[in-house]
C-alpha positions as CSV (number, residue, x, y, z in Angstrom):
1,M,69.9,7.3,64.1
2,T,69.1,4.0,62.6
3,A,65.4,4.5,63.3
4,Q,65.5,7.9,61.6
5,V,67.2,6.4,58.5
6,S,64.6,3.6,58.4
7,E,61.7,6.1,58.7
8,L,63.2,8.3,56.0
9,T,63.6,5.3,53.7
10,A,60.0,4.4,54.2
11,V,58.8,7.9,53.4
12,V,60.9,7.9,50.2
13,A,59.5,4.6,49.2
14,R,55.9,5.8,49.7
15,L,56.6,8.9,47.7
16,E,58.0,6.9,44.9
17,K,55.0,4.6,44.9
18,V,52.6,7.7,44.8
19,E,54.6,9.1,42.0
20,R,54.4,5.9,40.0
21,Q,50.6,5.8,40.6
22,N,50.3,9.4,39.4
23,R,52.3,8.6,36.3
24,R,50.0,5.7,35.5
25,L,46.9,7.9,36.1
26,R,48.3,10.6,33.9
27,G,49.0,8.0,31.2
28,A,45.5,6.6,31.4
29,G,44.1,10.1,31.2
30,I,46.1,10.9,28.2
31,A,45.0,7.6,26.6
32,V,41.3,8.5,27.3
33,L,41.8,11.9,25.7
34,V,43.5,10.3,22.7
35,L,40.7,7.8,22.3
36,A,38.0,10.5,22.7
37,A,39.7,12.6,20.1
38,A,40.1,9.7,17.7
39,G,36.4,8.8,18.2
40,L,35.4,12.4,17.4
41,L,37.6,12.5,14.3
42,M,36.2,9.1,13.2
43,G,32.7,10.3,13.8
44,Q,33.4,13.3,11.6
45,A,35.1,11.2,9.0
46,L,32.4,8.5,8.8
47,P,29.0,9.3,7.2
48,R,26.1,9.7,9.6
49,Q,23.7,6.8,10.0
50,R,20.5,7.7,8.2
51,T,18.5,4.5,8.9
52,V,16.9,3.6,12.2
53,E,15.2,0.2,12.4
54,A,12.6,-0.8,15.0
55,E,9.3,-2.6,15.2
56,E,7.5,0.3,16.8
57,F,8.2,4.0,17.5
58,L,6.4,5.9,20.4
59,L,6.4,9.7,20.7
60,R,5.7,11.1,24.2
61,D,5.1,14.6,25.4
62,A,6.8,16.4,28.3
63,N,4.5,14.5,30.8
64,G,5.4,11.1,29.4
65,R,2.1,10.5,27.7
66,I,2.1,8.7,24.4
67,R,1.0,11.2,21.7
68,A,1.9,9.3,18.5
69,S,2.9,5.8,17.4
70,L,4.3,4.3,14.3
71,S,4.0,0.6,14.0
72,V,3.1,-2.4,11.9
73,F,-0.2,-4.3,12.5
74,D,-1.1,-7.5,10.7
75,G,1.6,-6.7,8.1
76,D,0.4,-3.2,7.4
77,P,2.1,0.0,8.6
78,G,0.1,2.6,10.6
79,L,0.6,6.0,12.1
80,S,-1.6,7.1,15.0
81,L,-2.0,10.5,16.5
82,I,-3.4,10.7,20.1
83,D,-4.7,13.7,22.0
84,Q,-3.9,14.8,25.6
85,A,-6.8,12.6,26.9
86,G,-5.2,9.5,25.4
87,K,-7.8,9.1,22.6
88,L,-7.0,8.3,19.0
89,R,-7.9,11.3,16.8
90,A,-6.2,10.5,13.5
91,G,-4.8,7.4,11.8
92,L,-3.0,6.9,8.6
93,S,-2.6,3.2,7.6
94,L,-2.7,0.7,4.8
95,V,-5.6,-1.7,4.7
96,D,-4.8,-4.7,2.6
97,G,-2.4,-2.5,0.7
98,D,-4.8,0.4,0.2
99,P,-4.2,3.8,2.0
100,L,-6.7,5.1,4.5
101,L,-6.7,8.4,6.4
102,N,-9.2,8.3,9.3
103,L,-10.2,11.3,11.4
104,K,-12.1,10.9,14.7
105,D,-13.8,13.3,17.1
106,E,-13.4,13.6,20.9
107,A,-15.9,10.8,21.4
108,G,-13.8,8.4,19.2
109,K,-16.3,8.4,16.4
110,S,-15.0,8.4,12.8
111,R,-16.1,11.7,11.3
112,A,-14.1,11.9,8.0
113,S,-12.0,9.5,5.9
114,L,-9.9,9.7,2.8
115,S,-9.1,6.5,1.0
116,V,-8.2,4.7,-2.2
117,F,-9.7,1.3,-2.4
118,D,-9.2,-0.9,-5.5
119,G,-8.1,2.1,-7.4
120,T,-11.1,4.2,-6.5
121,P,-10.5,7.4,-4.4
122,G,-13.1,8.4,-1.9
123,L,-13.8,11.1,0.6
124,E,-16.5,10.4,3.3
125,F,-18.1,12.5,6.1
126,R,-20.0,11.0,9.0
127,D,-22.4,12.5,11.6
128,Q,-22.0,12.2,15.4
129,A,-23.5,8.8,15.3
130,G,-20.9,7.6,12.9
131,K,-23.3,7.2,10.0
132,P,-22.2,8.3,6.5
133,R,-23.9,11.5,5.4
134,A,-21.8,12.7,2.4
135,K,-19.4,11.0,0.1
136,L,-17.3,12.0,-2.9
137,W,-15.7,9.3,-5.1
138,A,-14.6,8.5,-8.6
139,V,-15.2,5.2,-10.3
140,D,-13.6,4.6,-13.6
141,G,-13.5,8.3,-14.4
142,W,-17.1,8.9,-13.3
143,P,-17.1,11.2,-10.3
144,S,-20.1,11.1,-8.0
145,L,-21.2,13.2,-5.0
146,S,-24.0,11.9,-2.7
147,F,-25.8,13.1,0.4
148,R,-27.7,10.8,2.8
149,D,-30.2,11.3,5.5
150,H,-29.8,10.2,9.1
151,A,-31.3,6.8,8.2
152,G,-28.6,6.3,5.5
153,N,-31.0,6.7,2.6
154,P,-29.6,8.6,-0.4
155,R,-31.3,11.9,-0.9
156,I,-29.1,13.7,-3.5
157,V,-26.7,12.1,-6.0
158,L,-24.8,14.1,-8.5
159,D,-22.9,12.2,-11.2
160,A,-20.8,13.3,-14.2
161,S,-18.9,11.6,-17.0
162,D,-17.5,12.7,-20.4
163,T,-20.9,12.5,-22.0
164,V,-23.6,12.4,-19.4
165,S,-24.4,14.4,-16.2
166,S,-27.2,13.5,-13.8
167,L,-28.9,14.8,-10.7
168,W,-30.9,12.4,-8.7
169,L,-33.2,13.6,-5.9
170,G,-34.7,11.0,-3.5
171,G,-37.4,11.2,-1.0
172,Q,-38.2,9.0,2.0
173,A,-40.1,6.7,-0.3
174,S,-39.1,5.5,-3.8
175,E,-42.2,7.0,-5.4
176,G,-40.9,10.4,-4.5
177,T,-37.7,10.3,-6.5
178,A,-36.8,12.4,-9.5
179,M,-33.8,12.4,-11.8
180,L,-32.4,15.1,-14.1
181,L,-30.2,13.7,-16.9
182,A,-28.3,15.8,-19.4
183,G,-26.1,14.7,-22.2
184,L,-26.4,12.1,-25.0
185,G,-26.1,14.8,-27.6
186,Q,-28.5,17.7,-26.8
187,D,-31.0,15.7,-24.8
188,L,-32.3,16.5,-21.4
189,F,-34.4,14.0,-19.4
190,L,-36.4,14.4,-16.3
191,G,-37.3,11.2,-14.6
192,G,-39.9,10.6,-12.0
193,P,-41.6,8.0,-9.8
194,G,-42.4,4.4,-10.5
195,R,-39.7,2.6,-12.5
196,G,-37.7,5.7,-13.0
197,L,-38.4,6.0,-16.7
198,P,-38.2,9.4,-18.4
199,L,-41.3,11.6,-17.9
200,V,-40.1,14.6,-19.7
201,S,-37.6,14.7,-22.5
202,L,-36.1,17.8,-24.1
203,S,-34.0,17.5,-27.1
204,A,-33.2,19.1,-30.4
205,L,-34.0,17.8,-33.9
206,P,-31.3,17.7,-36.5
207,N,-32.5,21.0,-37.9
208,G,-32.1,22.6,-34.5
209,T,-35.8,22.6,-33.7
210,P,-36.5,21.9,-30.0
211,Y,-38.5,18.8,-29.3
212,M,-40.3,17.8,-26.1
213,T,-42.1,14.7,-25.0
214,L,-44.1,13.9,-21.9
215,T,-44.7,10.2,-21.0
216,D,-46.2,8.4,-18.1
217,K,-44.4,5.8,-15.8
218,D,-45.1,3.1,-18.5
219,S,-43.4,5.2,-21.2
220,R,-46.7,6.0,-22.9
221,I,-46.5,9.4,-24.7
222,L,-48.9,11.8,-23.2
223,F,-47.7,14.9,-25.0
224,K,-45.2,15.9,-27.6
225,A,-44.2,19.1,-29.4
226,P,-44.0,20.2,-32.0
C-alpha cells in the first residue's frame, strides 16, 4: 500500500510539473502573439522608409546573372545595363559632372552616344569600327550636323544660326571642297577650292535688282552682272 501511494504521489508531481510547463509555453505563445500584433500595428502606424542607402546596387535575373548595376565610380554615379551574355550594352553616367548616355553593340563597340559637355549637347553615331560617322550638336545656339567618311574626314557639314545658314561639301582632298552660304541679308555665296573664298556671289541691290559676281580663288572678279 505504501508503494502504491508513493507511485501515485510521483505521478501527480509529474502531472503538476507538465501542467506548469504548459502554462509557461502558453504564456510565452501569447506574449509572442502580442508582440507580433504590436509590431504589425506599429508598422502600420509608422511611415514607410522611403530611403535605401548603399554603395552599389546589383540587379540579377532568375538565373542569378547580373543584368544591371547602380554604383559610384571615381565620385561619379553610373547606371549599367548588361545583356544575357554578360556584355555591357548601355551606360548612363556623369563624366566630371556632365551627363553621358552610351549605347554599345553586341561586340562591345560604342555605336551611339548622347551627351552634354560644357553646356553643349551632342548626339553621335559610330560605325562597327567605333569611328564617328555622324554628329549633331549645338554650340552657343549654332546647331550643326556633320557626316564623316570611314577615315574620319568630314564630307558634309550643315550649320545654321539666326542670320546665316551654310552647307559644306568636302571631298577626299581639300581642293575638292565646296561651300554654300546663305544669309547676311539677301546674299548667297558658293565657295570652292583653294582658300575657300567665295567663287559665286548672288545678292540683291537696294532697289531689288539681283546681282551676281564670279571670282577666282584669289578673289579676282572674273564676271559680274548686271
